[in-house]
PDB file with SEQRES, HELIX, SHEET and CRYST1 records, atoms N, CA, C and O in Angstrom:
SEQRES   1 A   84  MET ALA ARG GLY GLN HIS ARG TYR ARG HIS ARG ARG LEU          
SEQRES   2 A   84  GLU GLY GLU LYS LYS ASN ARG ALA VAL VAL LYS ALA TYR          
SEQRES   3 A   84  ASN ALA PRO SER THR VAL LYS GLU THR ALA ARG ARG ASP          
SEQRES   4 A   84  VAL ARG VAL LYS ALA LEU ILE LYS ALA GLN LEU ALA ALA          
SEQRES   5 A   84  GLY LYS PRO LEU SER ALA THR ALA GLN SER TRP VAL ALA          
SEQRES   6 A   84  ARG GLN VAL GLY ARG PRO PHE THR LYS LEU THR ALA GLU          
SEQRES   7 A   84  GLN ILE ALA LYS ALA ILE                                      
HELIX    1 AA1 ALA A    2  ALA A   52  1                                  51    
HELIX    2 AA2 ALA A   58  VAL A   68  1                                  11    
HELIX    3 AA3 PHE A   72  LYS A   74  5                                   3    
HELIX    4 AA4 ALA A   77  ALA A   83  1                                   7    
CRYST1    1.000    1.000    1.000  90.00  90.00  90.00 P 1           1          
ATOM      1  N   MET A   1     -10.514  25.296 -23.943  1.00  0.00           N  
ATOM      2  CA  MET A   1      -9.985  25.190 -22.594  1.00  0.00           C  
ATOM      3  C   MET A   1      -9.905  23.683 -22.216  1.00  0.00           C  
ATOM      4  O   MET A   1      -8.949  23.273 -21.557  1.00  0.00           O  
ATOM      5  N   ALA A   2     -10.849  22.899 -22.605  1.00  0.00           N  
ATOM      6  CA  ALA A   2     -10.807  21.459 -22.264  1.00  0.00           C  
ATOM      7  C   ALA A   2      -9.618  20.780 -22.887  1.00  0.00           C  
ATOM      8  O   ALA A   2      -8.967  19.933 -22.275  1.00  0.00           O  
ATOM      9  N   ARG A   3      -9.342  21.172 -24.134  1.00  0.00           N  
ATOM     10  CA  ARG A   3      -8.182  20.568 -24.842  1.00  0.00           C  
ATOM     11  C   ARG A   3      -6.888  20.704 -24.081  1.00  0.00           C  
ATOM     12  O   ARG A   3      -6.123  19.750 -23.941  1.00  0.00           O  
ATOM     13  N   GLY A   4      -6.654  21.912 -23.589  1.00  0.00           N  
ATOM     14  CA  GLY A   4      -5.455  22.198 -22.874  1.00  0.00           C  
ATOM     15  C   GLY A   4      -5.327  21.421 -21.573  1.00  0.00           C  
ATOM     16  O   GLY A   4      -4.234  21.006 -21.188  1.00  0.00           O  
ATOM     17  N   GLN A   5      -6.412  21.237 -20.929  1.00  0.00           N  
ATOM     18  CA  GLN A   5      -6.357  20.429 -19.680  1.00  0.00           C  
ATOM     19  C   GLN A   5      -6.009  18.970 -19.991  1.00  0.00           C  
ATOM     20  O   GLN A   5      -5.307  18.329 -19.209  1.00  0.00           O  
ATOM     21  N   HIS A   6      -6.504  18.417 -21.159  1.00  0.00           N  
ATOM     22  CA  HIS A   6      -6.167  17.058 -21.499  1.00  0.00           C  
ATOM     23  C   HIS A   6      -4.626  16.932 -21.818  1.00  0.00           C  
ATOM     24  O   HIS A   6      -3.986  15.925 -21.514  1.00  0.00           O  
ATOM     25  N   ARG A   7      -4.094  17.991 -22.433  1.00  0.00           N  
ATOM     26  CA  ARG A   7      -2.681  17.999 -22.731  1.00  0.00           C  
ATOM     27  C   ARG A   7      -1.863  17.857 -21.466  1.00  0.00           C  
ATOM     28  O   ARG A   7      -0.943  17.045 -21.381  1.00  0.00           O  
ATOM     29  N   TYR A   8      -2.228  18.681 -20.470  1.00  0.00           N  
ATOM     30  CA  TYR A   8      -1.481  18.592 -19.235  1.00  0.00           C  
ATOM     31  C   TYR A   8      -1.654  17.238 -18.529  1.00  0.00           C  
ATOM     32  O   TYR A   8      -0.702  16.679 -17.983  1.00  0.00           O  
ATOM     33  N   ARG A   9      -2.861  16.741 -18.555  1.00  0.00           N  
ATOM     34  CA  ARG A   9      -3.070  15.410 -17.971  1.00  0.00           C  
ATOM     35  C   ARG A   9      -2.217  14.353 -18.670  1.00  0.00           C  
ATOM     36  O   ARG A   9      -1.635  13.478 -18.030  1.00  0.00           O  
ATOM     37  N   HIS A  10      -2.160  14.450 -19.925  1.00  0.00           N  
ATOM     38  CA  HIS A  10      -1.348  13.494 -20.688  1.00  0.00           C  
ATOM     39  C   HIS A  10       0.147  13.570 -20.278  1.00  0.00           C  
ATOM     40  O   HIS A  10       0.820  12.554 -20.107  1.00  0.00           O  
ATOM     41  N   ARG A  11       0.623  14.806 -20.131  1.00  0.00           N  
ATOM     42  CA  ARG A  11       2.057  14.999 -19.704  1.00  0.00           C  
ATOM     43  C   ARG A  11       2.275  14.409 -18.268  1.00  0.00           C  
ATOM     44  O   ARG A  11       3.307  13.815 -17.959  1.00  0.00           O  
ATOM     45  N   ARG A  12       1.243  14.614 -17.430  1.00  0.00           N  
ATOM     46  CA  ARG A  12       1.390  14.097 -16.025  1.00  0.00           C  
ATOM     47  C   ARG A  12       1.380  12.557 -16.040  1.00  0.00           C  
ATOM     48  O   ARG A  12       2.159  11.913 -15.336  1.00  0.00           O  
ATOM     49  N   LEU A  13       0.497  11.993 -16.844  1.00  0.00           N  
ATOM     50  CA  LEU A  13       0.473  10.533 -16.906  1.00  0.00           C  
ATOM     51  C   LEU A  13       1.728   9.934 -17.509  1.00  0.00           C  
ATOM     52  O   LEU A  13       2.172   8.867 -17.087  1.00  0.00           O  
ATOM     53  N   GLU A  14       2.302  10.610 -18.492  1.00  0.00           N  
ATOM     54  CA  GLU A  14       3.537  10.106 -19.027  1.00  0.00           C  
ATOM     55  C   GLU A  14       4.703  10.161 -17.987  1.00  0.00           C  
ATOM     56  O   GLU A  14       5.541   9.261 -17.944  1.00  0.00           O  
ATOM     57  N   GLY A  15       4.736  11.219 -17.166  1.00  0.00           N  
ATOM     58  CA  GLY A  15       5.708  11.279 -16.132  1.00  0.00           C  
ATOM     59  C   GLY A  15       5.480  10.190 -15.085  1.00  0.00           C  
ATOM     60  O   GLY A  15       6.435   9.597 -14.585  1.00  0.00           O  
ATOM     61  N   GLU A  16       4.235   9.933 -14.760  1.00  0.00           N  
ATOM     62  CA  GLU A  16       3.972   8.904 -13.810  1.00  0.00           C  
ATOM     63  C   GLU A  16       4.382   7.496 -14.310  1.00  0.00           C  
ATOM     64  O   GLU A  16       4.840   6.650 -13.541  1.00  0.00           O  
ATOM     65  N   LYS A  17       4.205   7.292 -15.585  1.00  0.00           N  
ATOM     66  CA  LYS A  17       4.574   6.088 -16.194  1.00  0.00           C  
ATOM     67  C   LYS A  17       6.054   5.855 -16.097  1.00  0.00           C  
ATOM     68  O   LYS A  17       6.496   4.745 -15.800  1.00  0.00           O  
ATOM     69  N   LYS A  18       6.800   6.855 -16.335  1.00  0.00           N  
ATOM     70  CA  LYS A  18       8.293   6.789 -16.230  1.00  0.00           C  
ATOM     71  C   LYS A  18       8.707   6.512 -14.754  1.00  0.00           C  
ATOM     72  O   LYS A  18       9.600   5.712 -14.474  1.00  0.00           O  
ATOM     73  N   ASN A  19       8.011   7.215 -13.833  1.00  0.00           N  
ATOM     74  CA  ASN A  19       8.339   6.990 -12.466  1.00  0.00           C  
ATOM     75  C   ASN A  19       8.048   5.550 -12.049  1.00  0.00           C  
ATOM     76  O   ASN A  19       8.832   4.962 -11.303  1.00  0.00           O  
ATOM     77  N   ARG A  20       6.954   4.976 -12.506  1.00  0.00           N  
ATOM     78  CA  ARG A  20       6.616   3.570 -12.166  1.00  0.00           C  
ATOM     79  C   ARG A  20       7.725   2.657 -12.642  1.00  0.00           C  
ATOM     80  O   ARG A  20       8.137   1.759 -11.908  1.00  0.00           O  
ATOM     81  N   ALA A  21       8.213   2.860 -13.840  1.00  0.00           N  
ATOM     82  CA  ALA A  21       9.244   2.038 -14.439  1.00  0.00           C  
ATOM     83  C   ALA A  21      10.518   2.060 -13.555  1.00  0.00           C  
ATOM     84  O   ALA A  21      11.127   1.025 -13.286  1.00  0.00           O  
ATOM     85  N   VAL A  22      10.886   3.261 -13.124  1.00  0.00           N  
ATOM     86  CA  VAL A  22      12.108   3.447 -12.295  1.00  0.00           C  
ATOM     87  C   VAL A  22      11.889   2.679 -10.977  1.00  0.00           C  
ATOM     88  O   VAL A  22      12.745   1.898 -10.561  1.00  0.00           O  
ATOM     89  N   VAL A  23      10.757   2.904 -10.338  1.00  0.00           N  
ATOM     90  CA  VAL A  23      10.475   2.292  -9.059  1.00  0.00           C  
ATOM     91  C   VAL A  23      10.488   0.791  -9.185  1.00  0.00           C  
ATOM     92  O   VAL A  23      11.022   0.100  -8.317  1.00  0.00           O  
ATOM     93  N   LYS A  24       9.901   0.265 -10.265  1.00  0.00           N  
ATOM     94  CA  LYS A  24       9.865  -1.192 -10.475  1.00  0.00           C  
ATOM     95  C   LYS A  24      11.296  -1.745 -10.623  1.00  0.00           C  
ATOM     96  O   LYS A  24      11.598  -2.800 -10.064  1.00  0.00           O  
ATOM     97  N   ALA A  25      12.143  -1.084 -11.330  1.00  0.00           N  
ATOM     98  CA  ALA A  25      13.484  -1.500 -11.502  1.00  0.00           C  
ATOM     99  C   ALA A  25      14.304  -1.448 -10.171  1.00  0.00           C  
ATOM    100  O   ALA A  25      15.170  -2.279  -9.895  1.00  0.00           O  
ATOM    101  N   TYR A  26      13.965  -0.440  -9.406  1.00  0.00           N  
ATOM    102  CA  TYR A  26      14.656  -0.292  -8.056  1.00  0.00           C  
ATOM    103  C   TYR A  26      14.230  -1.406  -7.130  1.00  0.00           C  
ATOM    104  O   TYR A  26      15.067  -1.941  -6.403  1.00  0.00           O  
ATOM    105  N   ASN A  27      12.911  -1.795  -7.127  1.00  0.00           N  
ATOM    106  CA  ASN A  27      12.384  -2.724  -6.209  1.00  0.00           C  
ATOM    107  C   ASN A  27      12.572  -4.160  -6.636  1.00  0.00           C  
ATOM    108  O   ASN A  27      12.354  -5.052  -5.816  1.00  0.00           O  
ATOM    109  N   ALA A  28      12.959  -4.441  -7.857  1.00  0.00           N  
ATOM    110  CA  ALA A  28      13.061  -5.816  -8.376  1.00  0.00           C  
ATOM    111  C   ALA A  28      13.966  -6.737  -7.608  1.00  0.00           C  
ATOM    112  O   ALA A  28      13.568  -7.872  -7.348  1.00  0.00           O  
ATOM    113  N   PRO A  29      15.212  -6.310  -7.208  1.00  0.00           N  
ATOM    114  CA  PRO A  29      16.032  -7.216  -6.387  1.00  0.00           C  
ATOM    115  C   PRO A  29      15.399  -7.687  -5.154  1.00  0.00           C  
ATOM    116  O   PRO A  29      15.546  -8.856  -4.797  1.00  0.00           O  
ATOM    117  N   SER A  30      14.673  -6.814  -4.451  1.00  0.00           N  
ATOM    118  CA  SER A  30      14.065  -7.185  -3.160  1.00  0.00           C  
ATOM    119  C   SER A  30      12.896  -8.095  -3.405  1.00  0.00           C  
ATOM    120  O   SER A  30      12.630  -8.969  -2.580  1.00  0.00           O  
ATOM    121  N   THR A  31      12.181  -7.932  -4.505  1.00  0.00           N  
ATOM    122  CA  THR A  31      11.047  -8.823  -4.718  1.00  0.00           C  
ATOM    123  C   THR A  31      11.508 -10.200  -5.080  1.00  0.00           C  
ATOM    124  O   THR A  31      10.789 -11.157  -4.793  1.00  0.00           O  
ATOM    125  N   VAL A  32      12.647 -10.370  -5.687  1.00  0.00           N  
ATOM    126  CA  VAL A  32      13.191 -11.669  -5.972  1.00  0.00           C  
ATOM    127  C   VAL A  32      13.449 -12.425  -4.630  1.00  0.00           C  
ATOM    128  O   VAL A  32      13.111 -13.598  -4.464  1.00  0.00           O  
ATOM    129  N   LYS A  33      14.061 -11.678  -3.705  1.00  0.00           N  
ATOM    130  CA  LYS A  33      14.356 -12.317  -2.397  1.00  0.00           C  
ATOM    131  C   LYS A  33      13.055 -12.672  -1.659  1.00  0.00           C  
ATOM    132  O   LYS A  33      12.964 -13.726  -1.030  1.00  0.00           O  
ATOM    133  N   GLU A  34      12.042 -11.777  -1.742  1.00  0.00           N  
ATOM    134  CA  GLU A  34      10.800 -12.082  -1.035  1.00  0.00           C  
ATOM    135  C   GLU A  34      10.148 -13.336  -1.642  1.00  0.00           C  
ATOM    136  O   GLU A  34       9.611 -14.180  -0.925  1.00  0.00           O  
ATOM    137  N   THR A  35      10.210 -13.438  -3.005  1.00  0.00           N  
ATOM    138  CA  THR A  35       9.583 -14.564  -3.625  1.00  0.00           C  
ATOM    139  C   THR A  35      10.286 -15.876  -3.272  1.00  0.00           C  
ATOM    140  O   THR A  35       9.626 -16.901  -3.108  1.00  0.00           O  
ATOM    141  N   ALA A  36      11.619 -15.856  -3.154  1.00  0.00           N  
ATOM    142  CA  ALA A  36      12.334 -16.996  -2.743  1.00  0.00           C  
ATOM    143  C   ALA A  36      11.990 -17.444  -1.306  1.00  0.00           C  
ATOM    144  O   ALA A  36      11.835 -18.637  -1.046  1.00  0.00           O  
ATOM    145  N   ARG A  37      11.876 -16.494  -0.399  1.00  0.00           N  
ATOM    146  CA  ARG A  37      11.475 -16.766   0.968  1.00  0.00           C  
ATOM    147  C   ARG A  37      10.059 -17.346   1.036  1.00  0.00           C  
ATOM    148  O   ARG A  37       9.798 -18.268   1.808  1.00  0.00           O  
ATOM    149  N   ARG A  38       9.155 -16.803   0.228  1.00  0.00           N  
ATOM    150  CA  ARG A  38       7.761 -17.245   0.237  1.00  0.00           C  
ATOM    151  C   ARG A  38       7.713 -18.645  -0.349  1.00  0.00           C  
ATOM    152  O   ARG A  38       6.942 -19.467   0.146  1.00  0.00           O  
ATOM    153  N   ASP A  39       8.492 -18.965  -1.373  1.00  0.00           N  
ATOM    154  CA  ASP A  39       8.443 -20.311  -1.937  1.00  0.00           C  
ATOM    155  C   ASP A  39       8.862 -21.361  -0.944  1.00  0.00           C  
ATOM    156  O   ASP A  39       8.280 -22.443  -0.865  1.00  0.00           O  
ATOM    157  N   VAL A  40       9.919 -21.007  -0.161  1.00  0.00           N  
ATOM    158  CA  VAL A  40      10.339 -21.995   0.830  1.00  0.00           C  
ATOM    159  C   VAL A  40       9.299 -22.210   1.905  1.00  0.00           C  
ATOM    160  O   VAL A  40       9.072 -23.330   2.364  1.00  0.00           O  
ATOM    161  N   ARG A  41       8.661 -21.097   2.306  1.00  0.00           N  
ATOM    162  CA  ARG A  41       7.600 -21.169   3.400  1.00  0.00           C  
ATOM    163  C   ARG A  41       6.418 -21.955   2.881  1.00  0.00           C  
ATOM    164  O   ARG A  41       5.899 -22.808   3.601  1.00  0.00           O  
ATOM    165  N   VAL A  42       5.979 -21.713   1.694  1.00  0.00           N  
ATOM    166  CA  VAL A  42       4.792 -22.366   1.128  1.00  0.00           C  
ATOM    167  C   VAL A  42       5.067 -23.844   0.871  1.00  0.00           C  
ATOM    168  O   VAL A  42       4.190 -24.675   1.106  1.00  0.00           O  
ATOM    169  N   LYS A  43       6.279 -24.199   0.388  1.00  0.00           N  
ATOM    170  CA  LYS A  43       6.607 -25.613   0.158  1.00  0.00           C  
ATOM    171  C   LYS A  43       6.520 -26.371   1.453  1.00  0.00           C  
ATOM    172  O   LYS A  43       5.983 -27.478   1.506  1.00  0.00           O  
ATOM    173  N   ALA A  44       7.081 -25.741   2.560  1.00  0.00           N  
ATOM    174  CA  ALA A  44       7.015 -26.433   3.869  1.00  0.00           C  
ATOM    175  C   ALA A  44       5.566 -26.628   4.277  1.00  0.00           C  
ATOM    176  O   ALA A  44       5.195 -27.683   4.793  1.00  0.00           O  
ATOM    177  N   LEU A  45       4.761 -25.626   4.047  1.00  0.00           N  
ATOM    178  CA  LEU A  45       3.290 -25.675   4.360  1.00  0.00           C  
ATOM    179  C   LEU A  45       2.586 -26.818   3.629  1.00  0.00           C  
ATOM    180  O   LEU A  45       1.824 -27.589   4.213  1.00  0.00           O  
ATOM    181  N   ILE A  46       2.861 -26.893   2.369  1.00  0.00           N  
ATOM    182  CA  ILE A  46       2.228 -27.936   1.527  1.00  0.00           C  
ATOM    183  C   ILE A  46       2.698 -29.325   1.979  1.00  0.00           C  
ATOM    184  O   ILE A  46       1.864 -30.222   2.102  1.00  0.00           O  
ATOM    185  N   LYS A  47       4.008 -29.545   2.233  1.00  0.00           N  
ATOM    186  CA  LYS A  47       4.473 -30.797   2.687  1.00  0.00           C  
ATOM    187  C   LYS A  47       3.808 -31.238   4.033  1.00  0.00           C  
ATOM    188  O   LYS A  47       3.430 -32.395   4.218  1.00  0.00           O  
ATOM    189  N   ALA A  48       3.693 -30.256   4.942  1.00  0.00           N  
ATOM    190  CA  ALA A  48       3.061 -30.557   6.194  1.00  0.00           C  
ATOM    191  C   ALA A  48       1.586 -30.904   6.066  1.00  0.00           C  
ATOM    192  O   ALA A  48       1.080 -31.784   6.761  1.00  0.00           O  
ATOM    193  N   GLN A  49       0.893 -30.188   5.153  1.00  0.00           N  
ATOM    194  CA  GLN A  49      -0.535 -30.509   4.982  1.00  0.00           C  
ATOM    195  C   GLN A  49      -0.728 -31.831   4.280  1.00  0.00           C  
ATOM    196  O   GLN A  49      -1.632 -32.588   4.633  1.00  0.00           O  
ATOM    197  N   LEU A  50       0.112 -32.133   3.280  1.00  0.00           N  
ATOM    198  CA  LEU A  50       0.012 -33.489   2.644  1.00  0.00           C  
ATOM    199  C   LEU A  50       0.400 -34.636   3.576  1.00  0.00           C  
ATOM    200  O   LEU A  50      -0.197 -35.711   3.517  1.00  0.00           O  
ATOM    201  N   ALA A  51       1.376 -34.418   4.419  1.00  0.00           N  
ATOM    202  CA  ALA A  51       1.735 -35.439   5.379  1.00  0.00           C  
ATOM    203  C   ALA A  51       0.685 -35.730   6.369  1.00  0.00           C  
ATOM    204  O   ALA A  51       0.502 -36.869   6.799  1.00  0.00           O  
ATOM    205  N   ALA A  52      -0.032 -34.671   6.745  1.00  0.00           N  
ATOM    206  CA  ALA A  52      -1.119 -34.778   7.778  1.00  0.00           C  
ATOM    207  C   ALA A  52      -2.436 -35.342   7.136  1.00  0.00           C  
ATOM    208  O   ALA A  52      -3.389 -35.681   7.839  1.00  0.00           O  
ATOM    209  N   GLY A  53      -2.444 -35.426   5.762  1.00  0.00           N  
ATOM    210  CA  GLY A  53      -3.608 -35.957   5.117  1.00  0.00           C  
ATOM    211  C   GLY A  53      -4.731 -34.889   4.995  1.00  0.00           C  
ATOM    212  O   GLY A  53      -5.886 -35.220   4.728  1.00  0.00           O  
ATOM    213  N   LYS A  54      -4.370 -33.638   5.191  1.00  0.00           N  
ATOM    214  CA  LYS A  54      -5.342 -32.572   5.116  1.00  0.00           C  
ATOM    215  C   LYS A  54      -5.365 -32.007   3.660  1.00  0.00           C  
ATOM    216  O   LYS A  54      -4.388 -32.130   2.921  1.00  0.00           O  
ATOM    217  N   PRO A  55      -6.485 -31.401   3.284  1.00  0.00           N  
ATOM    218  CA  PRO A  55      -6.560 -30.759   2.003  1.00  0.00           C  
ATOM    219  C   PRO A  55      -5.679 -29.469   1.994  1.00  0.00           C  
ATOM    220  O   PRO A  55      -5.417 -28.885   3.046  1.00  0.00           O  
ATOM    221  N   LEU A  56      -5.270 -29.079   0.884  1.00  0.00           N  
ATOM    222  CA  LEU A  56      -4.372 -27.876   0.841  1.00  0.00           C  
ATOM    223  C   LEU A  56      -5.204 -26.637   1.155  1.00  0.00           C  
ATOM    224  O   LEU A  56      -6.385 -26.542   0.820  1.00  0.00           O  
ATOM    225  N   SER A  57      -4.536 -25.698   1.811  1.00  0.00           N  
ATOM    226  CA  SER A  57      -5.202 -24.414   2.171  1.00  0.00           C  
ATOM    227  C   SER A  57      -5.354 -23.594   0.865  1.00  0.00           C  
ATOM    228  O   SER A  57      -4.827 -23.953  -0.188  1.00  0.00           O  
ATOM    229  N   ALA A  58      -6.071 -22.524   0.985  1.00  0.00           N  
ATOM    230  CA  ALA A  58      -6.228 -21.596  -0.143  1.00  0.00           C  
ATOM    231  C   ALA A  58      -4.880 -21.016  -0.579  1.00  0.00           C  
ATOM    232  O   ALA A  58      -4.623 -20.880  -1.775  1.00  0.00           O  
ATOM    233  N   THR A  59      -4.039 -20.681   0.364  1.00  0.00           N  
ATOM    234  CA  THR A  59      -2.764 -20.079   0.057  1.00  0.00           C  
ATOM    235  C   THR A  59      -1.904 -21.051  -0.755  1.00  0.00           C  
ATOM    236  O   THR A  59      -1.264 -20.671  -1.735  1.00  0.00           O  
ATOM    237  N   ALA A  60      -1.907 -22.341  -0.311  1.00  0.00           N  
ATOM    238  CA  ALA A  60      -1.148 -23.382  -0.963  1.00  0.00           C  
ATOM    239  C   ALA A  60      -1.710 -23.618  -2.331  1.00  0.00           C  
ATOM    240  O   ALA A  60      -0.939 -23.690  -3.289  1.00  0.00           O  
ATOM    241  N   GLN A  61      -3.007 -23.744  -2.485  1.00  0.00           N  
ATOM    242  CA  GLN A  61      -3.630 -23.921  -3.751  1.00  0.00           C  
ATOM    243  C   GLN A  61      -3.270 -22.866  -4.767  1.00  0.00           C  
ATOM    244  O   GLN A  61      -2.933 -23.167  -5.912  1.00  0.00           O  
ATOM    245  N   SER A  62      -3.348 -21.599  -4.323  1.00  0.00           N  
ATOM    246  CA  SER A  62      -2.958 -20.501  -5.190  1.00  0.00           C  
ATOM    247  C   SER A  62      -1.519 -20.569  -5.659  1.00  0.00           C  
ATOM    248  O   SER A  62      -1.214 -20.363  -6.833  1.00  0.00           O  
ATOM    249  N   TRP A  63      -0.623 -20.871  -4.687  1.00  0.00           N  
ATOM    250  CA  TRP A  63       0.806 -20.936  -5.043  1.00  0.00           C  
ATOM    251  C   TRP A  63       1.037 -22.001  -6.070  1.00  0.00           C  
ATOM    252  O   TRP A  63       1.696 -21.756  -7.081  1.00  0.00           O  
ATOM    253  N   VAL A  64       0.482 -23.247  -5.824  1.00  0.00           N  
ATOM    254  CA  VAL A  64       0.697 -24.333  -6.766  1.00  0.00           C  
ATOM    255  C   VAL A  64       0.122 -23.985  -8.125  1.00  0.00           C  
ATOM    256  O   VAL A  64       0.762 -24.288  -9.132  1.00  0.00           O  
ATOM    257  N   ALA A  65      -0.999 -23.392  -8.211  1.00  0.00           N  
ATOM    258  CA  ALA A  65      -1.631 -23.027  -9.468  1.00  0.00           C  
ATOM    259  C   ALA A  65      -0.716 -22.032 -10.205  1.00  0.00           C  
ATOM    260  O   ALA A  65      -0.539 -22.147 -11.418  1.00  0.00           O  
ATOM    261  N   ARG A  66      -0.135 -21.062  -9.487  1.00  0.00           N  
ATOM    262  CA  ARG A  66       0.744 -20.112 -10.162  1.00  0.00           C  
ATOM    263  C   ARG A  66       1.989 -20.789 -10.663  1.00  0.00           C  
ATOM    264  O   ARG A  66       2.449 -20.471 -11.760  1.00  0.00           O  
ATOM    265  N   GLN A  67       2.572 -21.734  -9.891  1.00  0.00           N  
ATOM    266  CA  GLN A  67       3.782 -22.410 -10.292  1.00  0.00           C  
ATOM    267  C   GLN A  67       3.570 -23.245 -11.569  1.00  0.00           C  
ATOM    268  O   GLN A  67       4.436 -23.275 -12.443  1.00  0.00           O  
ATOM    269  N   VAL A  68       2.431 -23.910 -11.668  1.00  0.00           N  
ATOM    270  CA  VAL A  68       2.177 -24.768 -12.837  1.00  0.00           C  
ATOM    271  C   VAL A  68       1.565 -24.013 -13.948  1.00  0.00           C  
ATOM    272  O   VAL A  68       1.722 -24.375 -15.113  1.00  0.00           O  
ATOM    273  N   GLY A  69       0.838 -22.921 -13.606  1.00  0.00           N  
ATOM    274  CA  GLY A  69       0.278 -22.125 -14.744  1.00  0.00           C  
ATOM    275  C   GLY A  69      -1.097 -22.573 -15.184  1.00  0.00           C  
ATOM    276  O   GLY A  69      -1.547 -22.243 -16.281  1.00  0.00           O  
ATOM    277  N   ARG A  70      -1.787 -23.353 -14.295  1.00  0.00           N  
ATOM    278  CA  ARG A  70      -3.102 -23.846 -14.582  1.00  0.00           C  
ATOM    279  C   ARG A  70      -4.001 -23.618 -13.311  1.00  0.00           C  
ATOM    280  O   ARG A  70      -3.490 -23.425 -12.207  1.00  0.00           O  
ATOM    281  N   PRO A  71      -5.296 -23.647 -13.502  1.00  0.00           N  
ATOM    282  CA  PRO A  71      -6.226 -23.523 -12.372  1.00  0.00           C  
ATOM    283  C   PRO A  71      -6.032 -24.778 -11.464  1.00  0.00           C  
ATOM    284  O   PRO A  71      -5.762 -25.884 -11.931  1.00  0.00           O  
ATOM    285  N   PHE A  72      -6.183 -24.534 -10.182  1.00  0.00           N  
ATOM    286  CA  PHE A  72      -5.920 -25.674  -9.195  1.00  0.00           C  
ATOM    287  C   PHE A  72      -6.894 -26.778  -9.467  1.00  0.00           C  
ATOM    288  O   PHE A  72      -6.515 -27.945  -9.371  1.00  0.00           O  
ATOM    289  N   THR A  73      -8.102 -26.490  -9.793  1.00  0.00           N  
ATOM    290  CA  THR A  73      -9.097 -27.573  -9.970  1.00  0.00           C  
ATOM    291  C   THR A  73      -8.740 -28.505 -11.168  1.00  0.00           C  
ATOM    292  O   THR A  73      -9.214 -29.638 -11.246  1.00  0.00           O  
ATOM    293  N   LYS A  74      -7.896 -27.994 -12.092  1.00  0.00           N  
ATOM    294  CA  LYS A  74      -7.478 -28.809 -13.276  1.00  0.00           C  
ATOM    295  C   LYS A  74      -6.194 -29.600 -13.030  1.00  0.00           C  
ATOM    296  O   LYS A  74      -5.787 -30.373 -13.897  1.00  0.00           O  
ATOM    297  N   LEU A  75      -5.552 -29.436 -11.891  1.00  0.00           N  
ATOM    298  CA  LEU A  75      -4.272 -30.036 -11.598  1.00  0.00           C  
ATOM    299  C   LEU A  75      -4.449 -31.498 -11.168  1.00  0.00           C  
ATOM    300  O   LEU A  75      -5.450 -31.852 -10.545  1.00  0.00           O  
ATOM    301  N   THR A  76      -3.498 -32.312 -11.496  1.00  0.00           N  
ATOM    302  CA  THR A  76      -3.516 -33.721 -11.024  1.00  0.00           C  
ATOM    303  C   THR A  76      -2.549 -33.815  -9.799  1.00  0.00           C  
ATOM    304  O   THR A  76      -1.832 -32.859  -9.504  1.00  0.00           O  
ATOM    305  N   ALA A  77      -2.543 -34.912  -9.136  1.00  0.00           N  
ATOM    306  CA  ALA A  77      -1.656 -35.124  -7.947  1.00  0.00           C  
ATOM    307  C   ALA A  77      -0.219 -35.117  -8.451  1.00  0.00           C  
ATOM    308  O   ALA A  77       0.645 -34.594  -7.748  1.00  0.00           O  
ATOM    309  N   GLU A  78       0.085 -35.648  -9.591  1.00  0.00           N  
ATOM    310  CA  GLU A  78       1.455 -35.646 -10.126  1.00  0.00           C  
ATOM    311  C   GLU A  78       1.994 -34.209 -10.392  1.00  0.00           C  
ATOM    312  O   GLU A  78       3.155 -33.917 -10.108  1.00  0.00           O  
ATOM    313  N   GLN A  79       1.164 -33.358 -10.918  1.00  0.00           N  
ATOM    314  CA  GLN A  79       1.483 -31.968 -11.147  1.00  0.00           C  
ATOM    315  C   GLN A  79       1.769 -31.300  -9.879  1.00  0.00           C  
ATOM    316  O   GLN A  79       2.746 -30.557  -9.783  1.00  0.00           O  
ATOM    317  N   ILE A  80       0.953 -31.526  -8.868  1.00  0.00           N  
ATOM    318  CA  ILE A  80       1.231 -30.894  -7.576  1.00  0.00           C  
ATOM    319  C   ILE A  80       2.493 -31.333  -7.002  1.00  0.00           C  
ATOM    320  O   ILE A  80       3.271 -30.515  -6.512  1.00  0.00           O  
ATOM    321  N   ALA A  81       2.763 -32.693  -7.038  1.00  0.00           N  
ATOM    322  CA  ALA A  81       4.021 -33.222  -6.485  1.00  0.00           C  
ATOM    323  C   ALA A  81       5.234 -32.622  -7.229  1.00  0.00           C  
ATOM    324  O   ALA A  81       6.268 -32.339  -6.625  1.00  0.00           O  
ATOM    325  N   LYS A  82       5.083 -32.440  -8.518  1.00  0.00           N  
ATOM    326  CA  LYS A  82       6.191 -31.935  -9.344  1.00  0.00           C  
ATOM    327  C   LYS A  82       6.498 -30.476  -8.967  1.00  0.00           C  
ATOM    328  O   LYS A  82       7.659 -30.069  -8.931  1.00  0.00           O  
ATOM    329  N   ALA A  83       5.457 -29.708  -8.691  1.00  0.00           N  
ATOM    330  CA  ALA A  83       5.561 -28.269  -8.301  1.00  0.00           C  
ATOM    331  C   ALA A  83       6.357 -28.118  -7.018  1.00  0.00           C  
ATOM    332  O   ALA A  83       7.075 -27.136  -6.831  1.00  0.00           O  
ATOM    333  N   ILE A  84       6.222 -29.122  -6.118  1.00  0.00           N  
ATOM    334  CA  ILE A  84       6.879 -28.989  -4.789  1.00  0.00           C  
ATOM    335  C   ILE A  84       8.317 -29.442  -5.057  1.00  0.00           C  
ATOM    336  O   ILE A  84       9.142 -29.452  -4.144  1.00  0.00           O  
TER     337      ILE A  84                                                      
END                                                                             
């Protein structure tokens, strides 16, 4: 009996995997737009914080680290400026 239950679970998980792929493909164009809007917003935030002489907020640090592909604590000022 247990084996049969696993078989059905496996079929259900395969179907869910296919559904996730379809939904991801459907949502991809809107996420590109959202990412572009967020990039503009965070760049403005970073420029304002640097101009005011304040340290970068956690949001800005996270964004810069993702853009460069390294942890924020390992970044230099030149890499941060290049990411903006």
